[in-house]
N, C-alpha and C positions, 0 to 999 in steps of 0.2 A: 870369709871375705872381710877385708878391712872396710872401714866406713866409707872411704872415698876412692879407693883404687878401682880401676877398671880390671875386671877379671875376664880374660880371653881363654876360651876353650874350644876344642874341636870335637864335637859330639859324634861326628861321622866323617868319612873322607870327602864329603861334599858340603859340610857345614862349618860355619864360624858362629860361636855364641859369645856375646859380650854382656856382662852383668855389672851393675854398679848400684850401690845403696845410696839413697838420698834422705836427708832429714826433712821430709815433707810428705803430706798425704798423697796418695796416688791420684786423687782427683786433680790436684794442682799440677802434677807431672803430666797427666793425660792432657790437660788443658794446654800446657806449655808445648806439648808435642803436636797439637792439632789446630792451634790458632796462629794464623800468619803473623800477626803483630808480635806474638811471643817468639815464634820460631826465628824471626829475623834478629832477635836479641841474643840467641844462644847457639843456633846451629850454624855457626860461623867459625870454624877452626882457624887458628892462627890469625893472619891478617886478611882473611877473605871477607867478602860482602855477599849477602844473599840478594842478588839483583832481581831475581824472580822468585816469588813465593806465593803459590796459588794452591788452596786447599778446598776441595769439594768433598766434605766429610759425609759420605754415604756409600753404601755398598755399590760398587760400580763407578764411584766418583774418582776423580783424578787428583793427584798431588803432583805439582810441577815445581821443581827447585832448580835454580841456576846460580852457582857460586862464581864469583869473580875475584881474581887476585891479580894485582898489578904484575905485568910482565908474563902472565900465564894465559893460555886459552881458557875460555869459559868451560865450566864443568856442569853439565845438565843431568838431571835425574827426573824420570817420570815414573810414578807409581799409580797403580789402580787398586783401590781398597776392595778386598775380598770378604773381610769380616771386621765388624766394629762392635765391641762390647764395652761401652764406657763404664767405669774407668779401668777396666781389667785387661783389655786385649785389643790389639790392632794387627790385622794380617793384610799384607799388600804385596803385589808383585813390584819389582823394582827393575828399571832398565836405565843404566847410565848411557848417555848418548854414545852410540857406536858399540855398546857392549851387549853382553848376553843377559837374558832375563834371570832374575833370582826371586826367591820368595822370602819375605821378611815377616817374622812373627815376634811382635813386641808384647811382653807380659809385664804388667804392673802389679806387684804383690806386696801387701803390707806385712811387715815382720818386726815385731818388737818396737813399734812406734816409728819405724822408718819404712821406706818403700824401696824394694829391690826391683829395678827395671832390667829385664833381660831381653836382648834382641838376638834372635837366632835366625841366621840367614842361610838358606839352602840354595846352593849354586847348581848349575847344569852339569858340572863335572869337577873332579878333583883338581884338574889343571887350572880351571877358572878360580876355584877357591884358593889354591896355592899362589896364583898370580896376585890376587887381592891381598893376601897376607904379606906379600913382598912389597906392596905399595906403601906400607906404613899406615894403613887405614886406622889401626888401633890407636896410634898416636894422635891422629886428628880427632877421632871419636873421644878420646880421653880429654883433649883440650876443650872440645865442645861441651862435654859433660861437666867440666869445671865451670864453664860459663852458665850452664843450666843450674848448677848448685847455687851460684851467686844470684841468679835471677830469682830462683825459688825463695831465697832469703828475703827478697824485697816484696814478694807478692802477699797480699792479705790472705789470711786463712779463709777457706771456703765456708 
């Protein structure tokens, strides 16, 4: 894995896995992934805005995100946290408004002074997974992760 490229793989016919290495401790990345004031600064691919960002970080708690882009309909996501192991792991269901439920497993792993963050998403079917791949999701994720890298460079070490 190069230091900043997003690696996308297909571990099974219902999964997409995306991994990227960051030059920051996993505690900082976990914090950036779970605090609304930080999420709003990086989880905004391209020219979008995170109009709604609510995080109830507890097992059974909800994450609600709504992205807004000029000239496009809002895109909403609701997640329910199933497992929280700071700063190692987050597991949550994900449902985009009007879509099928998926299961996201985020792993934050320190390797050689860097942190590799891997998000593996399990979909309800191969067809759903293939549809998601065709939307260009990985391009948006890559753009957001570039913004996360820039944000991490400005955050004080824990």
